[in-house]
Structure formats: structure tokens, C-alpha cells
C-alpha positions in Angstrom: 9.4 18.8 15.6 10.2 20.3 12.2 12.2 17.3 11.2 9.3 15.0 12.2 6.7 17.0 10.3 9.0 17.2 7.2 9.6 13.5 7.0 6.0 12.6 7.8 4.7 14.9 5.1 7.3 13.6 2.6 6.6 10.0 3.3 2.8 10.6 3.1 3.1 12.3 -0.2 5.4 9.6 -1.7 3.4 6.7 -0.3 0.0 8.2 -1.2 -2.2 5.9 0.8 -5.3 7.8 -0.3 -4.6 6.9 -3.9 -4.5 3.2 -2.9 -8.0 3.3 -1.6 -9.9 2.4 -4.8 -7.5 -0.5 -5.5 -7.8 -1.7 -1.9 -11.6 -1.6 -2.2 -11.5 -3.6 -5.4 -9.1 -6.2 -4.1 -11.1 -6.7 -0.9 -14.7 -6.3 -2.2 -15.6 -9.9 -1.2 -13.9 -9.7 2.2 -15.7 -9.4 5.5 -15.2 -6.3 7.7 -12.9 -8.3 10.0 -10.8 -9.6 7.1 -10.4 -6.1 5.6 -9.3 -4.8 9.0 -6.7 -7.7 9.2 -5.4 -6.9 5.7 -5.2 -3.2 6.6 -3.2 -4.0 9.8 -0.8 -6.3 8.1 -0.3 -3.9 5.2 0.7 -1.2 7.7 3.0 -3.6 9.6 4.7 -4.7 6.3 5.1 -1.1 5.2 6.7 -0.2 8.6 9.1 -3.1 8.4 10.1 -2.3 4.8 10.6 1.4 5.5 12.5 0.9 8.8 14.9 -1.7 7.2 15.4 0.7 4.2 16.2 3.5 6.7 18.8 1.6 8.7 20.3 -0.9 6.2 20.1 1.2 3.0 23.4 3.0 3.6 25.3 -0.4 3.7 23.8 -1.4 0.4 25.1 1.8 -1.1 28.6 1.2 0.3 28.6 -2.3 -1.0 27.7 -1.3 -4.5 29.8 1.9 -4.4 26.9 4.2 -5.0 27.3 7.8 -3.8 24.6 9.6 -1.9 24.5 12.3 -4.6 23.7 9.6 -7.2 21.1 8.1 -5.0 19.4 11.5 -4.4 19.3 12.2 -8.1 17.9 8.7 -8.9 15.4 9.0 -6.0 14.4 12.4 -7.1 13.7 11.2 -10.6 11.6 8.2 -9.3 9.7 10.4 -6.9 9.0 13.0 -9.5 7.9 10.3 -11.9 5.5 9.0 -9.4 4.1 12.5 -9.0 3.6 12.9 -12.7 1.8 9.5 -12.7 -0.6 10.8 -10.0 -1.2 14.0 -12.0 -1.9 12.1 -15.2 -4.2 9.6 -13.5 -1.9 6.7 -14.4 -0.5 5.9 -11.0 -1.8 2.3 -10.7 -0.5 1.5 -14.2 2.9 2.8 -13.4 3.0 0.7 -10.2 3.2 -2.3 -12.5 -0.2 -3.9 -11.9 -1.8 -4.8 -15.2 -5.1 -6.7 -15.7 -3.5 -10.2 -15.8 -1.5 -9.5 -12.6 -4.5 -8.0 -10.9 -6.7 -11.1 -11.7 -3.9 -13.3 -10.2 -3.8 -11.0 -7.1 -7.6 -11.2 -6.6 -7.3 -15.0 -6.4 -4.8 -14.9 -3.5 -5.8 -15.0 0.1 -3.0 -12.7 1.3 -2.5 -9.3 -0.4 -1.1 -7.4 2.5 2.5 -7.8 1.5 2.2 -7.7 -2.3 0.9 -5.7 -4.0 -0.4 -3.4 -1.2 2.7 -3.0 1.0 5.1 -3.4 -1.9 5.2 -2.0 -4.5 2.0 0.1 -4.2 2.9 1.8 -1.0 6.6 1.2 -0.1 8.1 1.5 -3.5 11.5 2.7 -4.8 10.6 6.4 -4.2 10.0 6.0 -0.4 13.0 3.6 0.0 15.4 6.0 -1.8 13.9 8.9 0.2 14.7 7.2 3.5 18.2 6.1 2.5 19.1 9.6 1.5 17.5 11.1 4.6 19.5 8.8 6.9 22.7 10.1 5.3 22.0 13.6 6.5 20.2 12.8 9.7 21.9 10.0 11.6 22.3 11.4 15.1 20.6 9.5 17.9 17.8 12.1 18.3 17.3 12.3 14.5 17.0 8.5 14.3 14.4 8.4 17.0 12.4 11.2 15.4 12.7 9.6 12.0 11.6 6.2 13.3 8.6 7.9 15.0 7.6 9.5 11.7 7.8 6.1 10.0 5.7 4.6 12.7 3.1 7.4 12.6 2.8 7.2 8.8 2.3 3.4 9.1 -0.6 4.1 11.6 -2.1 6.6 9.2 -1.9 4.0 6.4 -3.8 1.5 8.6 -6.5 4.0 9.5 -7.0 5.1 5.9 -7.1 1.5 4.5 -9.4 0.4 7.4 -11.8 3.2 6.4 -11.3 2.7 2.7 -15.0 1.7 2.1 -16.2 4.9 3.8 -13.6 7.1 2.1 -14.5 5.7 -1.3 -18.2 6.4 -0.7 -17.6 9.9 0.8 -15.0 11.1 -1.6 -16.1 9.3 -4.7 -13.9 8.5 -7.6 -13.5 12.1 -8.6 -12.7 13.2 -5.0 -9.9 10.5 -4.7 -8.5 11.5 -8.1 -8.5 15.2 -7.1 -6.7 14.5 -3.8 -4.2 12.2 -5.6 -3.4 14.9 -8.1 -2.8 17.4 -5.3 -0.5 14.9 -3.6 1.1 14.3 -7.0 2.0 17.9 -7.3 3.7 17.9 -3.9 5.5 14.7 -4.8 6.9 16.2 -7.9 8.1 19.2 -5.9 9.9 16.9 -3.4 11.6 14.9 -6.3 12.7 18.1 -8.0 14.1 19.5 -4.8 16.1 16.3 -4.3 17.6 16.7 -7.8 18.3 20.4 -7.3 20.1 19.8 -4.0 22.2 17.1 -5.5 23.2 19.2 -8.6 24.1 22.1 -6.3 26.3 19.8 -4.1 28.1 18.6 -7.3 28.6 22.2 -8.5 30.0 23.3 -5.1 32.4 20.3 -5.2 33.9 21.3 -8.6 
């Protein structure tokens, strides 16, 4: 249970679906309720697929390129911490790589569930590196089942949050969403720094 809660909390902090609410609302402002529900569902499905593939296949990618788990954890920690700083500074959407020109192009598309919502806004480099590193340390059958369950649950949470995006935007308001995003940002920074510290300690012990 502790493993499940840890991974669920870590993924939720890194993915930050609440911070995606304002962008989701703006991208789907002219959608019907049914269309918004469909986009929410497919976004969650796409996130689940991306994360589960990263979890199971990521280690083979590392082996192919000769990347050590320590290097990955340090790189992932930097990316995760960087995302956290972006949340604290209120520049999260900008750092996700969506400028005005790209956003205008996105708004003209019929399908936004895969990009930009699922990737890179939700399932980005931070969550992918987190899962690859996590698999290296928790690859027993029971751990894999628990980890897969955590990925599934966080995908359901994403669906519920996006499906309720209009209500959340009205209830929380822009200031409320910013406040929650900054709290999540602080936790995300802590997760990233912990990854870096653990990696540095493992290097020191190996010397």
C-alpha cells in the first residue's frame, strides 16, 4: 500500500492535472458537454498508454543507448525539479512548449486528446523518467502489479478532473488554480531534488 500511495502521489504531482484545467477549458470552450467528456476520456487513455509503455519499455531504451540508471535519475530529477520551479513561478504552460502560434494551431484541430493534452502537457519527460527509474528498483511481480494499478488510478483521476474542468475553473477560480499548482510545484521540486540526492549518494558509495 505504501508503494502504491508513493507512486500515485509522485505521478499526480509531476503530471499536475489541476494545472492543466485552465488550458483544457480554453481549448474546449466551443465544445459540447459530450465532446468535452470524450476528449477527457481519450486524454486519460492516452496518458495511461504513454505511462505504461514508459514503465515497461523504458529500461530497454536505456540499455540500447548505454544510459545508467544513476544518470537517468539525475536527469529526471533535474527535469522534475524544473517543472516544479515552473509551477511556482506561474510559467508552467510556457515551459511546456505551447506558445501563442502553436496554441492557435491547436485550437483549429478536431482532436487534442493526444497532443498537446496527453503529451507533452501531462505525460512529459518528468513522468516518463520517473517511471523508468521506478521500474529499475521495483520490478518484482507484486511491485509491477501495484505500480500498474497506480498508473491506472492516476489516469482515472485525470479523466475525472478534466471532465469536471468547467466546474473546477468556476469554483477555484484562476487564483485558486494557481495556488494549488504552486503547492504541487513545491512537492514536485522536493521529488526532483530527492532523486538527485539519492543518485549522488549512490555514486559516492560506489567510489
